[in-house]
C-alpha positions as CSV (number, residue, x, y, z in Angstrom):
1,M,0.0,0.0,0.0
2,A,1.3,3.5,-1.0
3,L,0.2,6.7,0.6
4,G,0.5,10.3,-0.7
5,C,-0.8,13.6,0.6
6,R,-1.4,17.0,-0.8
7,P,-3.3,20.1,0.5
8,D,-6.5,21.4,-1.2
9,A,-7.8,24.5,0.5
10,A,-8.5,23.6,4.1
11,V,-8.9,19.9,3.3
12,Q,-6.1,17.4,3.2
13,Y,-6.4,14.8,0.5
14,A,-4.4,11.5,0.3
15,S,-4.1,8.6,-2.0
16,R,-3.9,4.9,-1.3
17,S,-2.9,2.2,-3.8
18,V,-3.8,-1.5,-3.3
19,S,-3.5,-4.7,-5.3
20,A,-6.7,-5.8,-7.0
21,A,-7.6,-9.5,-7.5
22,S,-8.8,-10.9,-10.8
23,F,-12.2,-9.5,-11.9
24,D,-14.2,-8.9,-15.0
25,R,-17.3,-7.2,-13.5
26,I,-17.5,-3.9,-11.7
27,E,-20.2,-2.3,-9.5
28,V,-19.7,1.3,-8.4
29,Y,-21.8,2.9,-5.8
30,D,-22.4,6.1,-3.8
31,R,-20.6,9.3,-5.2
32,I,-17.5,7.5,-6.3
33,E,-15.8,8.8,-9.5
34,L,-14.2,5.8,-11.3
35,Y,-11.5,6.4,-13.8
36,L,-10.9,3.4,-16.1
37,R,-7.7,2.5,-17.9
38,C,-7.1,-0.4,-20.2
39,N,-3.4,-1.0,-19.8
40,P,-2.3,-4.7,-19.6
41,D,1.1,-3.6,-18.2
42,S,-0.6,-2.1,-15.1
43,A,-3.3,-4.8,-14.5
44,G,-4.1,-5.4,-10.8
45,L,-3.6,-1.9,-9.6
46,L,-6.3,0.1,-7.8
47,R,-5.7,3.7,-6.5
48,W,-8.1,5.6,-4.2
49,E,-8.0,9.4,-3.6
50,H,-10.0,11.2,-1.0
51,N,-9.7,13.4,2.1
52,T,-7.5,11.9,4.8
53,E,-10.3,11.5,7.3
54,A,-12.4,9.4,5.1
55,L,-9.8,7.6,2.9
56,D,-9.9,4.4,5.0
57,Q,-13.7,4.2,4.6
58,L,-13.4,3.5,0.8
59,S,-13.8,-0.2,0.1
60,A,-13.0,-2.5,-2.7
61,E,-14.9,-5.8,-2.2
62,F,-14.3,-8.9,-4.3
63,D,-17.0,-11.5,-4.8
64,G,-15.9,-14.1,-7.3
65,Q,-15.2,-12.1,-10.5
66,T,-17.1,-9.0,-9.3
67,L,-15.4,-5.9,-7.8
68,R,-17.7,-3.6,-5.7
69,L,-16.5,-0.1,-5.0
70,R,-18.2,1.6,-2.1
71,D,-17.9,4.7,0.2
72,Q,-18.6,3.5,3.7
73,N,-18.2,7.0,5.2
74,K,-21.4,7.8,7.0
75,G,-21.0,11.6,6.6
76,R,-20.5,11.4,2.8
77,M,-23.7,13.2,1.9
78,T,-23.6,15.8,4.7
79,R,-20.1,17.4,4.5
80,P,-20.3,20.6,2.4
81,G,-17.7,21.2,-0.2
82,Q,-16.2,17.7,0.1
83,R,-14.9,16.4,-3.2
84,A,-16.2,13.0,-4.3
85,P,-13.9,10.0,-3.7
86,R,-11.9,9.0,-6.8
87,C,-10.8,5.5,-7.9
88,T,-8.4,4.8,-10.8
89,L,-8.5,1.2,-12.0
90,N,-7.2,-0.9,-14.8
91,A,-10.0,-2.9,-16.5
92,I,-8.9,-5.5,-19.1
93,Q,-11.6,-7.2,-21.1
94,L,-14.4,-6.1,-18.8
95,A,-17.7,-8.1,-19.1
96,S,-20.1,-6.1,-16.9
97,L,-20.3,-2.6,-15.5
98,R,-23.0,-1.4,-13.1
99,I,-23.1,2.4,-12.3
100,L,-25.4,3.2,-9.3
101,D,-26.5,5.9,-6.9
102,A,-24.5,9.1,-7.8
103,A,-21.4,7.4,-9.2
104,R,-19.6,8.6,-12.3
105,V,-17.4,6.6,-14.7
106,Q,-14.9,8.1,-17.1
107,C,-12.6,6.3,-19.6
108,L,-9.0,7.4,-19.5
109,D,-8.3,5.0,-22.4
110,T,-10.6,3.2,-24.9
111,L,-12.4,0.5,-22.9
112,R,-12.0,-2.8,-24.8
113,S,-14.2,-5.9,-24.5
114,A,-15.5,-8.7,-26.6
115,A,-18.9,-8.3,-25.0
116,L,-19.8,-5.7,-22.4
117,E,-23.0,-5.4,-20.4
118,L,-23.8,-2.0,-18.9
119,Y,-26.4,-0.9,-16.4
120,Q,-26.6,2.9,-16.0
121,G,-28.6,3.6,-12.8
122,S,-26.7,6.6,-11.6
123,I,-28.3,10.1,-11.5
124,L,-25.2,11.6,-13.2
125,N,-24.4,11.7,-16.9
126,Q,-21.8,9.3,-18.2
127,E,-19.4,9.4,-21.1
128,L,-17.8,6.2,-22.3
129,C,-15.3,5.4,-25.1
130,L,-15.7,1.8,-26.2
131,Q,-14.3,-0.8,-28.5
132,A,-16.5,-3.9,-28.3
133,G,-18.0,-6.7,-30.3
134,Q,-21.3,-6.6,-28.4
135,F,-22.6,-3.9,-26.1
136,Y,-25.9,-4.3,-24.3
137,G,-27.9,-3.2,-21.3
138,G,-30.0,-0.2,-20.3
139,S,-30.5,3.0,-18.3
140,D,-33.4,3.8,-16.0
141,N,-32.6,7.2,-14.4
142,Q,-32.9,10.7,-15.6
143,S,-29.4,11.0,-17.0
144,E,-27.7,10.9,-20.3
145,L,-25.3,8.3,-21.6
146,T,-22.8,9.5,-24.2
147,L,-21.0,6.8,-26.3
148,S,-18.1,7.1,-28.7
149,G,-15.7,4.5,-30.2
150,R,-16.5,1.4,-32.2
151,I,-19.1,-1.4,-31.5
152,N,-20.3,-4.1,-33.8
153,I,-23.7,-4.7,-32.2
154,I,-25.5,-2.5,-29.6
155,S,-28.7,-3.6,-27.8
156,W,-30.0,-0.9,-25.5
157,S,-33.1,0.1,-23.4
158,L,-34.0,3.6,-22.3
159,E,-36.4,4.0,-19.4
160,Q,-37.4,6.4,-16.6
161,G,-36.4,9.6,-18.5
162,S,-32.9,8.5,-19.5
163,S,-31.3,9.5,-22.8
164,L,-28.7,8.3,-25.3
165,N,-26.2,10.3,-27.3
166,A,-24.3,8.0,-29.6
167,R,-23.7,10.4,-32.4
168,N,-19.9,9.7,-32.3
169,L,-20.3,5.9,-32.0
170,W,-19.5,3.8,-35.0
171,C,-21.7,0.6,-35.0
172,D,-22.9,-2.0,-37.5
173,D,-26.3,-2.9,-35.9
174,A,-28.4,-1.2,-33.3
175,Y,-31.5,-2.6,-31.5
176,I,-33.0,0.1,-29.3
177,R,-36.0,-0.1,-26.9
178,H,-37.1,3.4,-26.2
179,Y,-39.7,4.1,-23.5
180,T,-39.0,7.9,-22.9
181,T,-40.1,11.2,-24.3
182,H,-36.5,12.2,-25.1
183,D,-35.0,11.9,-28.6
184,A,-32.2,9.3,-28.7
185,F,-29.3,9.6,-31.2
186,I,-27.5,6.7,-32.9
187,S,-26.4,6.0,-36.5
188,P,-25.7,2.3,-37.3
189,D,-24.2,1.5,-40.7
190,K,-26.2,-1.7,-41.5
191,Q,-29.3,-2.4,-39.4
192,L,-31.5,-0.2,-37.1
193,V,-34.4,-1.8,-35.3
194,A,-36.3,0.6,-33.0
195,Y,-39.0,-0.4,-30.5
196,L,-40.7,2.9,-29.7
197,F,-43.1,3.0,-26.7
198,N,-43.5,6.7,-26.1
199,S,-43.1,10.1,-28.0
200,G,-39.3,10.1,-28.0
201,N,-37.8,9.8,-31.5
202,L,-34.7,7.8,-32.6
203,V,-32.6,10.2,-34.7
204,S,-29.9,8.9,-37.1
205,Q,-27.5,10.8,-39.2
206,K,-27.9,8.5,-42.1
207,P,-30.2,5.6,-43.3
208,A,-29.1,2.1,-42.3
209,S,-27.8,0.4,-45.5
210,I,-29.6,-3.0,-45.0
211,R,-32.6,-2.5,-42.7
212,S,-34.4,0.3,-40.8
213,Q,-37.4,-1.0,-38.9
214,R,-39.8,0.6,-36.5
215,E,-41.9,-1.3,-34.0
216,G,-44.0,-0.4,-30.9
217,P,-47.2,1.5,-30.0
218,G,-45.5,4.9,-29.3
219,S,-45.8,8.0,-31.4
220,G,-42.0,8.4,-31.8
221,Q,-40.4,7.9,-35.2
222,I,-37.1,7.1,-36.8
223,L,-35.8,10.4,-38.1
224,I,-32.9,10.9,-40.5
225,K,-31.0,14.2,-39.7
226,P,-27.6,14.4,-41.4
């Protein structure tokens, strides 16, 4: 374990590095800011940063191949001006990522996976840069998921006021289940199948080359807006 300390106004912040066991699934809770790297040379390293009084209350729990990141500090929601705890972690070929509570995840590198399942349940917006064969999951909170990178197939559900901005994502096929009133943005090259259950539209920058199919009882439509 390594410790480092630096002043930030009247609060003292410190860092703590620990070895991480093998995992391919991550669950991140509370207000934790998780920074993901994809560097095989640094696999197994996990680094926390928080104020010195609460640093030892940050936990990394392993349950089989699942890593759970939590803030056990009881005063975490009541201390004014306290910066959110930060965790920097190497994630090689991640299979599942669950973002909960008021957690935020940021990619320091392109996150690579053969198949990645994501659940976005946090109240905060997320931005992910991905390279994956398959990407699937859903969001059910009033926040936006922004995707960039390259994915072969995406299967995604939007519920409870969540939104999707995948304007800068390259993908072959997209299967979208859209239950909200917000417009969602994605532009697959080959196939687009949209199940629209509300007034929210699915907006694409170009027509899909093989198939563009709309299903569902909602009033939303597939719109082409270059």
